[in-house]
C-alpha positions, 0 to 999 in steps of 0.5 A, spaced: 430 514 498 437 513 496 438 510 489 443 505 488 448 506 483 450 501 478 456 498 480 461 496 474 468 495 473 474 492 470 473 485 472 479 479 472 475 473 470 481 468 470 489 468 471 490 471 464 487 478 467 494 479 469 496 480 462 491 486 461 485 482 459 480 484 464 473 485 462 468 491 464 462 489 467 457 489 472 457 486 479 453 486 485 456 490 491 456 487 499 449 488 502 448 495 505 449 496 512 448 502 516 456 502 518 457 503 511 460 508 506 458 508 499 464 512 495 464 514 487 471 513 485 475 518 482 482 515 483 485 509 484 492 507 484 495 501 481 499 496 486 503 490 485 498 486 489 493 487 484 497 484 479 499 478 484 491 477 485 489 478 477 494 472 476 493 468 482 500 469 484 499 468 491 494 463 491 487 462 487 483 468 486 476 469 487 474 470 480 470 474 478 475 480 481 475 487 481 482 489 484 484 496 486 485 498 494 488 505 493 481 508 492 479 516 493 473 519 491 467 522 494 462 519 499 455 519 496 451 515 501 453 515 509 450 510 514 447 512 520 452 509 524 458 511 521 464 514 525 469 520 524 464 525 522 464 523 515 458 526 510 456 526 504 460 529 499 466 529 503 473 526 499 475 520 502 479 514 501 480 506 502 486 502 503 488 495 502 483 493 508 476 494 508 474 490 514 476 486 521 472 483 526 472 490 531 470 486 537 471 488 544 475 482 546 479 482 540 486 483 542 488 486 535 482 490 534 481 493 541 489 495 541 488 499 534 491 494 530 486 492 526 490 490 520 493 484 524 486 482 526 485 474 524 479 476 521 482 482 517 478 483 510 482 485 504 479 491 500 478 486 494 478 478 493 475 476 499 468 476 503 464 480 507 461 477 513 456 480 518 460 481 525 454 478 529 452 472 525 458 470 521 453 470 515 457 472 508 453 478 506 457 479 499 464 479 496 469 485 496 471 489 490 476 494 489 477 501 485 478 499 478 470 501 477 465 506 478 463 505 486 465 502 492 461 500 498 464 498 505 465 499 512 466 506 514 471 504 520 476 503 514 474 510 510 479 515 511 478 523 510 483 526 505 486 532 507 484 538 502 492 540 501 493 533 498 491 532 490 487 525 489 491 522 484 497 523 489 493 521 495 491 514 492 497 511 492 499 513 499 493 508 501 497 502 500 504 503 498 505 509 502 502 506 508 506 500 507 513 503 508 511 509 513 508 504 518 514 500 519 519 506 519 515 509 525 514 502 528 522 502 528 524 508 530 525 512 524 527 519 525 532 524 528 538 520 530 537 514 526 540 512 519 535 508 514 536 504 508 531 503 503 532 497 498 529 497 492 527 504 488 520 502 485 513 504 488 514 502 495 521 504 495 520 511 493 515 512 498 520 509 503 525 515 501 520 520 501 518 518 508 525 517 511 526 524 509 520 527 512 521 524 518 528 527 519 532 521 519 540 523 520 542 519 514 537 515 508 541 510 503 538 508 497 539 501 495 538 498 488 541 493 483 544 499 478 545 506 479 540 508 473 535 511 479 541 514 483 539 521 481 531 520 482 533 517 489 537 523 491 531 528 489 527 523 493 531 524 499 537 519 499 543 522 502 547 516 499 546 510 494 549 503 493 548 500 486 549 492 489 550 490 482 556 495 480 559 497 487 564 492 488 565 491 496 559 495 498 557 490 503 564 491 507 564 498 505 558 500 509 558 495 514 554 496 521 552 503 518 544 502 518 539 502 524 533 500 520 533 497 513 526 497 509 526 491 504 521 493 498 524 487 494 522 480 494 527 476 490 529 469 492 536 471 489 537 478 493 543 478 497 540 478 504 546 475 507 550 482 505 544 486 507 544 484 514 552 486 514 549 493 513 545 493 520 548 496 526 548 493 533 541 492 535 539 494 527 532 491 524 531 489 517 524 489 516 521 485 510 515 489 506 516 486 499 511 480 498 514 474 494 510 469 490 516 464 493 521 463 498 526 468 501 533 466 501 537 463 506 542 466 511 547 465 516 544 466 523 550 469 526 549 475 522 543 476 527 546 473 533 553 477 533 549 484 533 543 482 537 540 484 530 533 482 528 529 480 522 521 482 521 516 483 517 510 489 516 503 489 513 500 495 511 497 500 517 491 501 521 486 507 520 489 511 525 496 510 522 494 512 515 491 518 518 498 520 521 501 518 514 496 523 511 497 529 516 505 528 515 504 528 508 500 535 508 505 538 514 511 536 510 508 537 503 510 530 501 509 529 494 509 522 491 512 521 484 506 519 480 503 518 473 496 519 471 492 514 467 485 514 464 481 508 467 479 506 460 486 504 459 487 500 465 489 493 461 494 497 458 496 500 464 497 493 468 501 491 462 506 497 463 506 496 470 508 489 470 514 491 465 516 496 470 515 502 466 512 507 472 516 512 475 514 511 480 506 510 481 500 509 476 494 512 478 488 511 474 483 516 473 476 515 472 474 521 468 467 520 468 466 521 476 472 526 476 467 531 472 461 529 475 457 533 480 456 531 487 
């Protein structure tokens, strides 16, 4: 007989939680199903989505809310219908998606595109529904806590060579840049630009280099992160606020641009000048307001495209982790104790991470399996 663990975590109760005012308290996980896995959490990355959600930046949050969707830990309970051969004791992770309809007549799910399913369920700030009846069977809660419970289809085995603290941020920030790079042909023969050298952007540089792109260019407002960017894999660096005429000097030089920033004031028109013929500008940074306008001829005259990309599918996350293991991709992280989550959230919002924070649940790290 399985003993249900006590679910506790840092809960946002109102928008002030985004200012480091979360409260540690108990909560009720979703109703157990035999397709579920229960994880004792050891590590959880801090993502920008956490901050947006805590303060209701993208819309009203379903308070109380436990955020965190870069979860790594050990499986302590595995349902009889779980796929992938996951066993109790295995080290596993969960990213930003924890459910979808998974119906055979769903165009997205049946094509392995679960992250684009109309019933895509985020790992927190949403509701789980029974796939057969549509009945609500619990809220989704994230990784700023002791345990996580959810559908095994979205639980990913972690390769043994990747440390848990490094694997955690790959599960959202990592896949958010890996997926669009792969979808848009990044690799040998391609020249790639990464706009914004923060948590997302630093992963973009790491992946572009690991994928073997001919040239990787980092773009940031100033040259403050130039040396770091070059260590991450950038061959060149553009400081858009300091390098006069950068858009003309680098015009028609890039096949793919991944934009990780989300400012309504970003110089989008100038960024589009950097695209080569049939180049692609892919937006992954998610703003709380509108994107800036641009002249359509920037696309028409080069057959270029603007697109967007969300996270990634379970299969893509597995592919990403394999690349990280094979190429020894090491994200730049700083570990913070889970007990200091409130201060870590404040520091994150102030731009202090270099380049990702991973919360460490010290109690569970030292616990016996």
